[in-house]
C-alpha positions as a Python dict, from the first residue, in 0.01 Angstrom:
ca = {
    (1, 'M'): (0, 0, 0),
    (2, 'R'): (267, -49, 266),
    (3, 'E'): (202, -193, 594),
    (4, 'Q'): (182, 139, 799),
    (5, 'D'): (-84, 258, 592),
    (6, 'T'): (-298, -122, 579),
    (7, 'I'): (-290, -104, 988),
    (8, 'S'): (-406, 296, 956),
    (9, 'Q'): (-729, 244, 784),
    (10, 'L'): (-743, -132, 1002),
    (11, 'T'): (-812, 126, 1258),
    (12, 'E'): (-984, 407, 1139),
    (13, 'Y'): (-1198, 151, 1024),
    (14, 'T'): (-1238, -38, 1329),
    (15, 'K'): (-1195, 166, 1629),
    (16, 'A'): (-925, -110, 1766),
    (17, 'A'): (-553, -28, 1784),
    (18, 'I'): (-356, -294, 1604),
    (19, 'T'): (0, -305, 1672),
    (20, 'T'): (259, -544, 1519),
    (21, 'R'): (448, -742, 1768),
    (22, 'G'): (796, -984, 1762),
    (23, 'L'): (986, -1101, 1476),
    (24, 'Y'): (971, -1314, 1178),
    (25, 'Y'): (1111, -1659, 1145),
    (26, 'P'): (1146, -1848, 839),
    (27, 'P'): (950, -2185, 849),
    (28, 'G'): (1085, -2486, 985),
    (29, 'K'): (1257, -2161, 1292),
    (30, 'Q'): (1211, -2107, 1642),
    (31, 'P'): (1266, -1817, 1853),
    (32, 'K'): (1495, -1764, 2078),
    (33, 'E'): (1384, -1775, 2461),
    (34, 'G'): (1240, -1493, 2517),
    (35, 'E'): (1151, -1400, 2181),
    (36, 'R'): (856, -1438, 1964),
    (37, 'K'): (685, -1455, 1674),
    (38, 'L'): (574, -1197, 1461),
    (39, 'H'): (203, -1152, 1547),
    (40, 'L'): (-15, -877, 1581),
    (41, 'L'): (-182, -719, 1889),
    (42, 'I'): (-532, -600, 1875),
    (43, 'E'): (-665, -429, 2148),
    (44, 'G'): (-1044, -227, 2156),
    (45, 'T'): (-1272, -70, 2392),
    (46, 'S'): (-1469, -409, 2360),
    (47, 'M'): (-1481, -794, 2239),
    (48, 'A'): (-1698, -618, 1940),
    (49, 'V'): (-1416, -369, 1785),
    (50, 'V'): (-1164, -678, 1858),
    (51, 'D'): (-1385, -875, 1666),
    (52, 'K'): (-1454, -648, 1353),
    (53, 'A'): (-1055, -575, 1359),
    (54, 'V'): (-1021, -989, 1339),
    (55, 'N'): (-1257, -1066, 1107),
    (56, 'E'): (-1146, -726, 874),
    (57, 'I'): (-752, -859, 894),
    (58, 'K'): (-928, -1240, 794),
    (59, 'R'): (-1094, -1063, 496),
    (60, 'L'): (-813, -884, 355),
    (61, 'L'): (-609, -1244, 377),
    (62, 'T'): (-840, -1414, 230),
    (63, 'E'): (-840, -1156, -72),
    (64, 'A'): (-474, -1096, -77),
    (65, 'T'): (-399, -1523, -67),
    (66, 'A'): (-687, -1544, -369),
    (67, 'A'): (-512, -1308, -590),
    (68, 'A'): (-139, -1425, -512),
    (69, 'M'): (-291, -1802, -597),
    (70, 'E'): (-433, -1641, -924),
    (71, 'R'): (-94, -1470, -1011),
    (72, 'G'): (152, -1728, -947),
    (73, 'G'): (-57, -2118, -930),
    (74, 'D'): (126, -2313, -736),
    (75, 'R'): (357, -2059, -632),
    (76, 'A'): (99, -1900, -374),
    (77, 'L'): (98, -2220, -117),
    (78, 'S'): (477, -2197, 4),
    (79, 'G'): (335, -1815, 210),
    (80, 'R'): (476, -1744, 518),
    (81, 'Y'): (186, -1634, 739),
    (82, 'S'): (-57, -1842, 899),
    (83, 'V'): (-404, -1691, 1035),
    (84, 'V'): (-467, -1873, 1397),
}
């Protein structure tokens, strides 16, 4: 599924606005001054809406990580994303 389709579905389900921001930098690389690493901006009408979106994103990432580990073993552990 394309990133935009996933974000649209998350927005519809959670009622939160989800926007990708920043640029991707490989592990160990730091952004230049004035730039930020790739991240999601999540906005909502209430903290409950934002929390629902964050929890759903974490659930999707956890499921995708588990599926990747089943397919690729230890190679899946060298992913480029982190959930904070």
